[in-house]
Short mmCIF file of the C-alpha atoms (twelve columns), coordinates in Angstrom:
data_MODEL
# 
_entry.id   MODEL 
# 
loop_
_atom_site.group_PDB 
_atom_site.id 
_atom_site.type_symbol 
_atom_site.label_atom_id 
_atom_site.label_alt_id 
_atom_site.label_comp_id 
_atom_site.label_asym_id 
_atom_site.label_seq_id 
_atom_site.Cartn_x 
_atom_site.Cartn_y 
_atom_site.Cartn_z 
_atom_site.pdbx_PDB_model_num 
ATOM 1   C CA . MET A 1   36.607 56.238 -1.902  1 
ATOM 2   C CA . LYS A 2   40.301 55.942 -2.578  1 
ATOM 3   C CA . LYS A 3   41.694 52.126 -1.961  1 
ATOM 4   C CA . LEU A 4   43.850 51.327 1.227   1 
ATOM 5   C CA . THR A 5   47.440 50.892 0.540   1 
ATOM 6   C CA . PHE A 6   48.856 47.753 1.908   1 
ATOM 7   C CA . LEU A 7   50.671 49.698 4.612   1 
ATOM 8   C CA . SER A 8   47.084 50.960 5.806   1 
ATOM 9   C CA . ILE A 9   45.797 47.382 5.813   1 
ATOM 10  C CA . VAL A 10  48.549 46.452 7.959   1 
ATOM 11  C CA . ILE A 11  47.743 49.398 10.424  1 
ATOM 12  C CA . ILE A 12  44.387 48.417 10.624  1 
ATOM 13  C CA . ALA A 13  45.129 44.811 11.163  1 
ATOM 14  C CA . LEU A 14  47.324 45.533 14.124  1 
ATOM 15  C CA . LEU A 15  44.855 48.046 15.642  1 
ATOM 16  C CA . THR A 16  42.018 45.623 15.419  1 
ATOM 17  C CA . ALA A 17  44.097 42.485 16.629  1 
ATOM 18  C CA . ALA A 18  45.068 44.545 19.615  1 
ATOM 19  C CA . CYS A 19  41.184 44.792 20.310  1 
ATOM 20  C CA . GLY A 20  40.469 41.032 19.575  1 
ATOM 21  C CA . ALA A 21  38.520 41.494 16.517  1 
ATOM 22  C CA . ALA A 22  38.793 40.365 13.169  1 
ATOM 23  C CA . PRO A 23  39.969 42.878 10.341  1 
ATOM 24  C CA . GLU A 24  37.235 44.768 8.883   1 
ATOM 25  C CA . SER A 25  38.883 43.990 5.428   1 
ATOM 26  C CA . ALA A 26  38.651 40.052 5.977   1 
ATOM 27  C CA . PRO A 27  34.951 39.375 6.621   1 
ATOM 28  C CA . ALA A 28  33.242 35.916 7.421   1 
ATOM 29  C CA . ALA A 29  31.599 35.603 3.998   1 
ATOM 30  C CA . ALA A 30  33.787 35.314 1.178   1 
ATOM 31  C CA . VAL A 31  33.457 37.839 -1.789  1 
ATOM 32  C CA . GLU A 32  32.162 36.247 -4.984  1 
ATOM 33  C CA . ALA A 33  34.786 36.367 -7.824  1 
ATOM 34  C CA . PRO A 34  33.842 37.189 -11.292 1 
ATOM 35  C CA . ALA A 35  33.712 34.376 -13.736 1 
ATOM 36  C CA . ALA A 36  37.196 33.662 -14.865 1 
ATOM 37  C CA . GLU A 37  39.843 30.582 -14.934 1 
ATOM 38  C CA . ALA A 38  40.193 29.516 -11.215 1 
ATOM 39  C CA . PRO A 39  43.759 29.664 -9.899  1 
ATOM 40  C CA . LYS A 40  45.406 26.352 -9.299  1 
ATOM 41  C CA . ASP A 41  45.481 25.359 -5.775  1 
ATOM 42  C CA . ALA A 42  48.980 24.622 -4.935  1 
ATOM 43  C CA . ALA A 43  48.980 22.396 -2.048  1 
ATOM 44  C CA . PRO A 44  47.715 18.730 -2.331  1 
ATOM 45  C CA . ASP A 45  44.476 17.476 -0.995  1 
ATOM 46  C CA . ALA A 46  45.797 15.896 2.271   1 
ATOM 47  C CA . SER A 47  45.705 16.782 6.050   1 
ATOM 48  C CA . SER A 48  47.930 19.612 7.547   1 
ATOM 49  C CA . GLU A 49  51.285 17.775 9.228   1 
ATOM 50  C CA . GLY A 50  53.470 18.905 11.718  1 
ATOM 51  C CA . LEU A 51  52.643 22.606 11.684  1 
ATOM 52  C CA . PRO A 52  52.814 24.468 15.028  1 
ATOM 53  C CA . PHE A 53  50.344 26.921 13.638  1 
ATOM 54  C CA . PRO A 54  46.956 26.986 11.743  1 
ATOM 55  C CA . GLY A 55  48.083 26.276 8.182   1 
ATOM 56  C CA . ALA A 56  45.929 24.995 5.381   1 
ATOM 57  C CA . GLU A 57  44.780 21.388 4.488   1 
ATOM 58  C CA . GLY A 58  47.699 19.524 2.585   1 
ATOM 59  C CA . VAL A 59  50.304 21.797 3.716   1 
ATOM 60  C CA . THR A 60  53.429 20.213 5.399   1 
ATOM 61  C CA . SER A 61  56.319 21.547 7.863   1 
ATOM 62  C CA . LEU A 62  59.335 23.211 6.191   1 
ATOM 63  C CA . GLN A 63  62.504 23.165 7.634   1 
ATOM 64  C CA . LEU A 64  64.753 26.087 7.102   1 
ATOM 65  C CA . THR A 65  68.217 26.763 8.390   1 
ATOM 66  C CA . ALA A 66  70.377 29.828 8.885   1 
ATOM 67  C CA . THR A 67  71.662 29.837 5.350   1 
ATOM 68  C CA . SER A 68  68.538 28.580 3.724   1 
ATOM 69  C CA . GLY A 69  67.260 30.799 0.520   1 
ATOM 70  C CA . GLY A 70  70.652 31.559 -0.708  1 
ATOM 71  C CA . GLY A 71  72.380 35.003 -0.611  1 
ATOM 72  C CA . THR A 72  73.463 35.652 3.107   1 
ATOM 73  C CA . GLY A 73  70.609 33.868 4.702   1 
ATOM 74  C CA . ARG A 74  69.253 36.694 6.592   1 
ATOM 75  C CA . ILE A 75  65.949 38.347 6.379   1 
ATOM 76  C CA . ALA A 76  65.175 42.363 7.243   1 
ATOM 77  C CA . TYR A 77  61.673 43.089 8.644   1 
ATOM 78  C CA . VAL A 78  59.865 45.710 10.687  1 
ATOM 79  C CA . SER A 79  58.956 45.089 14.515  1 
ATOM 80  C CA . ASP A 80  57.510 47.101 17.368  1 
ATOM 81  C CA . GLN A 81  59.107 44.885 19.724  1 
ATOM 82  C CA . ASP A 82  60.999 47.999 21.467  1 
ATOM 83  C CA . GLY A 83  57.816 50.136 21.348  1 
ATOM 84  C CA . ASN A 84  57.958 51.528 17.928  1 
ATOM 85  C CA . ASN A 85  58.546 50.079 14.492  1 
ATOM 86  C CA . GLU A 86  62.003 49.481 13.876  1 
ATOM 87  C CA . ILE A 87  63.872 47.505 11.294  1 
ATOM 88  C CA . TYR A 88  65.804 44.483 12.359  1 
ATOM 89  C CA . THR A 89  67.728 41.422 10.515  1 
ATOM 90  C CA . ILE A 90  67.588 37.760 11.675  1 
ATOM 91  C CA . THR A 91  68.747 34.571 10.157  1 
ATOM 92  C CA . ALA A 92  66.303 32.652 7.944   1 
ATOM 93  C CA . ASP A 93  65.742 29.977 10.700  1 
ATOM 94  C CA . GLY A 94  64.547 32.601 13.358  1 
ATOM 95  C CA . ASN A 95  67.126 32.221 15.648  1 
ATOM 96  C CA . GLU A 96  66.494 35.070 18.074  1 
ATOM 97  C CA . SER A 97  70.312 35.454 19.161  1 
ATOM 98  C CA . SER A 98  70.973 36.527 15.433  1 
ATOM 99  C CA . LEU A 99  68.519 39.267 15.758  1 
ATOM 100 C CA . VAL A 100 69.952 42.887 15.176  1 
ATOM 101 C CA . ASN A 101 68.161 46.376 15.505  1 
ATOM 102 C CA . LEU A 102 69.407 48.178 12.507  1 
ATOM 103 C CA . THR A 103 67.531 51.790 13.132  1 
ATOM 104 C CA . SER A 104 67.186 52.033 16.944  1 
ATOM 105 C CA . ASN A 105 65.259 55.597 16.123  1 
ATOM 106 C CA . PRO A 106 62.156 56.774 18.331  1 
ATOM 107 C CA . ALA A 107 60.536 57.320 14.704  1 
ATOM 108 C CA . ASP A 108 58.454 54.891 12.715  1 
ATOM 109 C CA . ASP A 109 60.741 53.126 10.491  1 
ATOM 110 C CA . GLN A 110 59.243 50.688 7.734   1 
ATOM 111 C CA . GLY A 111 59.425 49.087 4.561   1 
ATOM 112 C CA . PRO A 112 63.010 47.869 4.076   1 
ATOM 113 C CA . VAL A 113 64.349 46.786 0.674   1 
ATOM 114 C CA . TYR A 114 67.965 45.373 -0.018  1 
ATOM 115 C CA . SER A 115 69.821 46.688 -2.875  1 
ATOM 116 C CA . PRO A 116 70.707 44.024 -5.386  1 
ATOM 117 C CA . ASP A 117 74.205 43.527 -4.060  1 
ATOM 118 C CA . GLY A 118 72.753 43.276 -0.678  1 
ATOM 119 C CA . GLN A 119 75.204 46.105 0.663   1 
ATOM 120 C CA . LYS A 120 72.368 48.672 1.314   1 
ATOM 121 C CA . LEU A 121 68.563 49.125 2.488   1 
ATOM 122 C CA . LEU A 122 66.201 51.537 1.301   1 
ATOM 123 C CA . PHE A 123 63.490 52.289 4.044   1 
ATOM 124 C CA . ILE A 124 60.847 54.949 4.839   1 
ATOM 125 C CA . SER A 125 60.771 56.973 8.042   1 
ATOM 126 C CA . ASN A 126 58.994 59.921 9.633   1 
ATOM 127 C CA . ARG A 127 61.938 60.891 11.675  1 
ATOM 128 C CA . ASP A 128 62.327 64.091 9.645   1 
ATOM 129 C CA . GLY A 129 58.617 64.795 10.061  1 
ATOM 130 C CA . ALA A 130 56.952 63.435 6.831   1 
ATOM 131 C CA . PHE A 131 57.522 59.766 5.772   1 
ATOM 132 C CA . ASN A 132 60.425 60.098 3.453   1 
ATOM 133 C CA . ILE A 133 62.593 57.570 1.796   1 
ATOM 134 C CA . PHE A 134 66.109 56.697 3.194   1 
ATOM 135 C CA . VAL A 135 68.999 54.632 2.622   1 
ATOM 136 C CA . MET A 136 71.651 52.830 4.969   1 
ATOM 137 C CA . ASN A 137 74.306 50.305 4.851   1 
ATOM 138 C CA . ALA A 138 73.345 46.658 5.609   1 
ATOM 139 C CA . ASP A 139 74.704 46.922 9.120   1 
ATOM 140 C CA . GLY A 140 72.700 50.011 9.739   1 
ATOM 141 C CA . THR A 141 75.217 52.571 9.455   1 
ATOM 142 C CA . GLY A 142 74.943 55.893 7.156   1 
ATOM 143 C CA . GLN A 143 71.235 56.384 7.486   1 
ATOM 144 C CA . THR A 144 70.535 59.261 4.933   1 
ATOM 145 C CA . ASN A 145 67.444 61.109 3.679   1 
ATOM 146 C CA . LEU A 146 67.230 60.804 -0.087  1 
ATOM 147 C CA . THR A 147 63.565 62.470 -0.179  1 
ATOM 148 C CA . PRO A 148 63.648 65.376 2.426   1 
ATOM 149 C CA . GLY A 149 60.180 67.235 2.318   1 
ATOM 150 C CA . ALA A 150 56.510 67.247 3.421   1 
ATOM 151 C CA . SER A 151 55.317 64.759 0.789   1 
ATOM 152 C CA . PHE A 152 54.595 61.005 1.724   1 
ATOM 153 C CA . ASP A 153 57.311 58.972 -0.057  1 
ATOM 154 C CA . GLY A 154 57.402 55.415 -0.332  1 
ATOM 155 C CA . PRO A 155 57.328 52.311 -0.759  1 
ATOM 156 C CA . ALA A 156 60.604 52.323 -2.632  1 
ATOM 157 C CA . VAL A 157 62.301 49.706 -4.787  1 
ATOM 158 C CA . TRP A 158 65.871 49.413 -6.394  1 
ATOM 159 C CA . SER A 159 66.695 48.946 -10.287 1 
ATOM 160 C CA . PRO A 160 68.301 45.662 -10.752 1 
ATOM 161 C CA . ASP A 161 71.565 47.361 -11.438 1 
ATOM 162 C CA . GLY A 162 71.105 49.377 -8.362  1 
ATOM 163 C CA . SER A 163 71.390 52.711 -10.048 1 
ATOM 164 C CA . GLN A 164 67.994 53.903 -9.729  1 
ATOM 165 C CA . ILE A 165 65.225 53.757 -7.425  1 
ATOM 166 C CA . ALA A 166 61.534 53.856 -8.095  1 
ATOM 167 C CA . PHE A 167 59.031 55.073 -5.493  1 
ATOM 168 C CA . ALA A 168 55.470 56.025 -4.830  1 
ATOM 169 C CA . SER A 169 54.922 59.798 -3.545  1 
ATOM 170 C CA . ASP A 170 51.896 62.166 -3.140  1 
ATOM 171 C CA . ARG A 171 54.159 65.026 -3.759  1 
ATOM 172 C CA . ASP A 172 51.912 66.061 -6.767  1 
ATOM 173 C CA . GLY A 173 48.421 65.486 -4.822  1 
ATOM 174 C CA . ASN A 174 47.871 61.967 -5.173  1 
ATOM 175 C CA . SER A 175 50.019 58.966 -5.184  1 
ATOM 176 C CA . GLU A 176 51.940 58.554 -8.278  1 
ATOM 177 C CA . ILE A 177 55.145 56.559 -9.160  1 
ATOM 178 C CA . TYR A 178 58.510 58.305 -9.661  1 
ATOM 179 C CA . THR A 179 61.961 57.040 -10.604 1 
ATOM 180 C CA . MET A 180 65.462 58.995 -9.329  1 
ATOM 181 C CA . ASN A 181 69.171 58.216 -9.233  1 
ATOM 182 C CA . ALA A 182 70.213 56.247 -6.181  1 
ATOM 183 C CA . ASP A 183 71.709 59.462 -4.555  1 
ATOM 184 C CA . GLY A 184 67.999 60.796 -4.642  1 
ATOM 185 C CA . THR A 185 68.771 63.254 -7.609  1 
ATOM 186 C CA . ASN A 186 66.881 63.803 -11.118 1 
ATOM 187 C CA . ILE A 187 63.259 62.615 -9.703  1 
ATOM 188 C CA . VAL A 188 61.107 61.655 -12.621 1 
ATOM 189 C CA . ARG A 189 57.380 61.339 -12.530 1 
ATOM 190 C CA . ILE A 190 56.421 58.347 -14.567 1 
ATOM 191 C CA . THR A 191 52.676 57.987 -13.956 1 
ATOM 192 C CA . THR A 192 49.926 60.762 -14.598 1 
ATOM 193 C CA . ASN A 193 46.837 59.522 -13.290 1 
ATOM 194 C CA . GLU A 194 43.929 60.721 -10.776 1 
ATOM 195 C CA . ALA A 195 43.751 57.460 -9.364  1 
ATOM 196 C CA . TYR A 196 46.069 55.321 -6.632  1 
ATOM 197 C CA . ASP A 197 49.316 54.395 -7.983  1 
ATOM 198 C CA . GLY A 198 51.703 52.474 -5.805  1 
ATOM 199 C CA . ASP A 199 52.985 49.307 -4.285  1 
ATOM 200 C CA . LEU A 200 55.596 48.786 -6.841  1 
ATOM 201 C CA . ALA A 201 58.267 46.348 -7.822  1 
ATOM 202 C CA . TRP A 202 61.178 46.548 -10.328 1 
ATOM 203 C CA . SER A 203 61.547 43.300 -12.664 1 
ATOM 204 C CA . PRO A 204 65.022 41.718 -12.305 1 
ATOM 205 C CA . LYS A 205 65.404 42.056 -16.218 1 
ATOM 206 C CA . GLY A 206 64.879 45.952 -15.557 1 
ATOM 207 C CA . ASP A 207 62.256 46.367 -18.200 1 
ATOM 208 C CA . LEU A 208 59.183 46.276 -16.265 1 
ATOM 209 C CA . ILE A 209 57.593 47.867 -13.128 1 
ATOM 210 C CA . ALA A 210 54.718 46.303 -11.462 1 
ATOM 211 C CA . PHE A 211 52.429 48.251 -9.325  1 
ATOM 212 C CA . ALA A 212 48.827 48.326 -7.991  1 
ATOM 213 C CA . SER A 213 46.677 50.839 -9.001  1 
ATOM 214 C CA . ASP A 214 42.500 51.442 -8.562  1 
ATOM 215 C CA . ARG A 215 42.720 53.358 -11.937 1 
ATOM 216 C CA . ASP A 216 39.831 50.916 -13.189 1 
ATOM 217 C CA . GLY A 217 37.616 50.901 -10.010 1 
ATOM 218 C CA . GLY A 218 39.023 48.128 -7.836  1 
ATOM 219 C CA . LEU A 219 42.600 47.767 -6.668  1 
ATOM 220 C CA . ASN A 220 44.615 45.658 -9.036  1 
ATOM 221 C CA . LEU A 221 47.954 44.650 -10.287 1 
ATOM 222 C CA . TYR A 222 49.600 46.254 -13.421 1 
ATOM 223 C CA . VAL A 223 52.909 46.493 -15.104 1 
ATOM 224 C CA . MET A 224 54.132 49.149 -17.376 1 
ATOM 225 C CA . GLY A 225 57.572 50.014 -18.663 1 
ATOM 226 C CA . VAL A 226 60.222 51.910 -16.752 1 
ATOM 227 C CA . ASP A 227 59.215 55.081 -18.414 1 
ATOM 228 C CA . GLY A 228 55.672 54.583 -17.445 1 
ATOM 229 C CA . SER A 229 54.468 53.098 -20.947 1 
ATOM 230 C CA . ASN A 230 52.197 50.645 -21.904 1 
ATOM 231 C CA . PRO A 231 50.484 50.084 -18.332 1 
ATOM 232 C CA . THR A 232 48.857 46.648 -18.664 1 
ATOM 233 C CA . ARG A 233 46.182 45.256 -16.071 1 
ATOM 234 C CA . LEU A 234 47.199 41.596 -15.070 1 
ATOM 235 C CA . THR A 235 44.514 40.923 -12.475 1 
ATOM 236 C CA . PHE A 236 40.676 41.405 -12.820 1 
ATOM 237 C CA . THR A 237 39.149 40.320 -9.660  1 
ATOM 238 C CA . ASP A 238 36.825 41.700 -6.681  1 
ATOM 239 C CA . GLY A 239 38.916 42.956 -3.836  1 
ATOM 240 C CA . ASP A 240 42.206 44.405 -3.336  1 
ATOM 241 C CA . ASN A 241 45.208 43.061 -5.453  1 
ATOM 242 C CA . GLY A 242 48.427 44.584 -4.637  1 
ATOM 243 C CA . ALA A 243 52.182 44.332 -2.871  1 
ATOM 244 C CA . PRO A 244 53.774 42.482 -5.842  1 
ATOM 245 C CA . ALA A 245 57.347 40.799 -5.738  1 
ATOM 246 C CA . TRP A 246 59.126 39.569 -8.753  1 
ATOM 247 C CA . SER A 247 60.701 36.228 -8.570  1 
ATOM 248 C CA . PRO A 248 64.574 36.296 -8.887  1 
ATOM 249 C CA . ASP A 249 64.240 34.886 -12.245 1 
ATOM 250 C CA . GLY A 250 61.314 37.341 -13.379 1 
ATOM 251 C CA . SER A 251 59.283 34.489 -14.399 1 
ATOM 252 C CA . ARG A 252 56.399 35.220 -11.681 1 
ATOM 253 C CA . ILE A 253 55.145 37.913 -9.458  1 
ATOM 254 C CA . ALA A 254 54.031 37.293 -5.867  1 
ATOM 255 C CA . TYR A 255 51.223 39.492 -4.675  1 
ATOM 256 C CA . VAL A 256 48.488 39.796 -2.180  1 
ATOM 257 C CA . SER A 257 44.535 39.340 -2.846  1 
ATOM 258 C CA . SER A 258 41.539 39.699 -0.994  1 
ATOM 259 C CA . ARG A 259 39.241 38.359 -3.871  1 
ATOM 260 C CA . ASP A 260 37.643 35.804 -1.575  1 
ATOM 261 C CA . GLY A 261 37.323 38.088 1.428   1 
ATOM 262 C CA . TYR A 262 40.906 37.319 2.922   1 
ATOM 263 C CA . TYR A 263 44.202 38.538 2.302   1 
ATOM 264 C CA . LYS A 264 46.247 35.813 0.598   1 
ATOM 265 C CA . ILE A 265 49.442 35.076 -1.250  1 
ATOM 266 C CA . TYR A 266 49.206 34.435 -4.943  1 
ATOM 267 C CA . THR A 267 51.501 34.134 -7.718  1 
ATOM 268 C CA . ILE A 268 51.094 35.130 -11.368 1 
ATOM 269 C CA . THR A 269 53.226 35.221 -14.909 1 
ATOM 270 C CA . PRO A 270 54.080 38.945 -16.189 1 
ATOM 271 C CA . ASP A 271 51.481 38.385 -18.627 1 
ATOM 272 C CA . GLY A 272 48.824 37.662 -16.280 1 
ATOM 273 C CA . SER A 273 48.365 34.229 -16.719 1 
ATOM 274 C CA . ASP A 274 48.764 30.950 -14.674 1 
ATOM 275 C CA . GLU A 275 47.494 32.311 -11.364 1 
ATOM 276 C CA . ILE A 276 48.682 30.139 -8.191  1 
ATOM 277 C CA . ASN A 277 46.758 30.550 -4.762  1 
ATOM 278 C CA . VAL A 278 49.668 29.915 -2.509  1 
ATOM 279 C CA . THR A 279 48.404 30.475 0.866   1 
ATOM 280 C CA . ARG A 280 44.730 29.313 1.235   1 
ATOM 281 C CA . GLU A 281 44.101 29.679 5.072   1 
ATOM 282 C CA . ASP A 282 41.390 32.234 5.696   1 
ATOM 283 C CA . THR A 283 43.430 35.001 7.364   1 
ATOM 284 C CA . LEU A 284 45.610 38.113 6.789   1 
ATOM 285 C CA . ASP A 285 48.686 37.212 4.905   1 
ATOM 286 C CA . LEU A 286 50.674 40.321 3.449   1 
ATOM 287 C CA . PHE A 287 53.921 41.584 1.935   1 
ATOM 288 C CA . PRO A 288 55.349 38.545 0.035   1 
ATOM 289 C CA . ALA A 289 59.417 38.845 -0.995  1 
ATOM 290 C CA . TRP A 290 61.192 35.898 -2.639  1 
ATOM 291 C CA . SER A 291 64.303 34.393 -1.355  1 
ATOM 292 C CA . PRO A 292 67.345 35.103 -3.360  1 
ATOM 293 C CA . ASP A 293 67.495 31.337 -4.822  1 
ATOM 294 C CA . GLY A 294 63.516 31.500 -5.614  1 
ATOM 295 C CA . GLN A 295 62.987 28.524 -3.799  1 
ATOM 296 C CA . TYR A 296 60.742 30.320 -0.962  1 
ATOM 297 C CA . ILE A 297 58.317 33.275 -0.129  1 
ATOM 298 C CA . VAL A 298 58.594 34.987 2.958   1 
ATOM 299 C CA . PHE A 299 55.624 36.629 4.298   1 
ATOM 300 C CA . ASN A 300 53.803 38.264 7.242   1 
ATOM 301 C CA . SER A 301 50.552 36.724 8.553   1 
ATOM 302 C CA . MET A 302 47.922 36.792 11.463  1 
ATOM 303 C CA . ARG A 303 47.303 33.012 11.419  1 
ATOM 304 C CA . THR A 304 48.691 32.861 15.063  1 
ATOM 305 C CA . GLY A 305 46.963 36.026 16.499  1 
ATOM 306 C CA . GLY A 306 49.524 38.455 16.115  1 
ATOM 307 C CA . MET A 307 51.465 39.488 12.985  1 
ATOM 308 C CA . GLU A 308 54.497 36.932 12.571  1 
ATOM 309 C CA . LEU A 309 57.028 35.989 9.687   1 
ATOM 310 C CA . PHE A 310 56.402 32.863 7.622   1 
ATOM 311 C CA . ALA A 311 57.971 31.179 4.630   1 
ATOM 312 C CA . VAL A 312 56.380 28.864 2.122   1 
ATOM 313 C CA . THR A 313 57.492 26.913 -0.988  1 
ATOM 314 C CA . PRO A 314 56.045 28.839 -4.073  1 
ATOM 315 C CA . ASP A 315 53.808 25.966 -4.966  1 
ATOM 316 C CA . GLY A 316 52.106 26.602 -1.456  1 
ATOM 317 C CA . SER A 317 53.271 22.671 0.113   1 
ATOM 318 C CA . GLN A 318 55.510 23.689 2.442   1 
ATOM 319 C CA . MET A 319 55.311 26.301 5.405   1 
ATOM 320 C CA . THR A 320 57.557 27.204 8.328   1 
ATOM 321 C CA . MET A 321 56.888 30.030 11.097  1 
ATOM 322 C CA . ILE A 322 60.001 32.304 11.536  1 
ATOM 323 C CA . THR A 323 59.161 34.337 14.470  1 
ATOM 324 C CA . TYR A 324 57.522 33.424 17.517  1 
ATOM 325 C CA . THR A 325 57.543 36.688 19.429  1 
ATOM 326 C CA . ALA A 326 54.691 38.807 21.088  1 
ATOM 327 C CA . PRO A 327 55.407 41.914 19.048  1 
ATOM 328 C CA . ASN A 328 54.225 42.489 15.430  1 
ATOM 329 C CA . GLU A 329 56.453 41.642 12.675  1 
ATOM 330 C CA . THR A 330 56.016 42.875 9.178   1 
ATOM 331 C CA . ASP A 331 57.482 43.957 5.842   1 
ATOM 332 C CA . PRO A 332 60.308 40.997 5.327   1 
ATOM 333 C CA . VAL A 333 62.701 40.789 2.754   1 
ATOM 334 C CA . TRP A 334 65.591 38.388 2.131   1 
ATOM 335 C CA . GLN A 335 69.356 39.942 1.856   1 
ATOM 336 C CA . PRO A 336 70.924 38.646 -1.443  1 
# 
């Protein structure tokens, strides 16, 4: 059976939350991990302090301002607060007066990703029928379909220089990874595998693409050359491992793992060593993304019941809640 993409996991989580049930993918009993060097617990052994939400032992409150994280200080994300999934931006401190709806479309809009210069956003939408990859200006204008057609395209990410886009698509029968020019031309398939390949991220140096694949059985994290060469497996655990996000300096990859039965945020080096368990609460944490200055990781979590946005320091020692609204918020990304 094909492994779920992290987009599918979010949908299941939201549906089960609406019914008051725990996600099926997060059982009460932890999955026993294979023998390996244990990831370092990032937070110190102390009681939680000053957190207005369920945290984890030893995690203290993080204070963010409207300009925290470098760049513009704004975070793009997906919310269903207007009845369907739209793409919004908000300042890093979660001030609701700064909230802007960028898409305002009755279709399902998801997966925002800023261009390296912060001037454009990629996203996926089914407004033309199938889920295709769109691009728009950072203020929501100029929304353009880059991959019109019947295939499921996405997620998509930019190359570090903004000239190319890598994306997942089932256009050839199963989920594979492709590259194309930033205007949607010159599509090239770079993986050829009967397994699922997706959940990708382009390295800041431009030489590697991190992705998730179940080609070896379970859903694990890999890196490969930008032409698809030399795929190398990074994680060797039970459960799902995916949704990679490179740190701005390229030294670490944040990702999600369900190795102990719950989806939590981890980081790892590009050679597969030095794993750190960043979030430790037994809940559902998804879609990590780094701040432009590398000081924080934004993610979405169900630790308060609904899916909200949070930020945490990369060592896991400090955390804050960014959104406090009734709707579900997912897919956060910090604007450069």
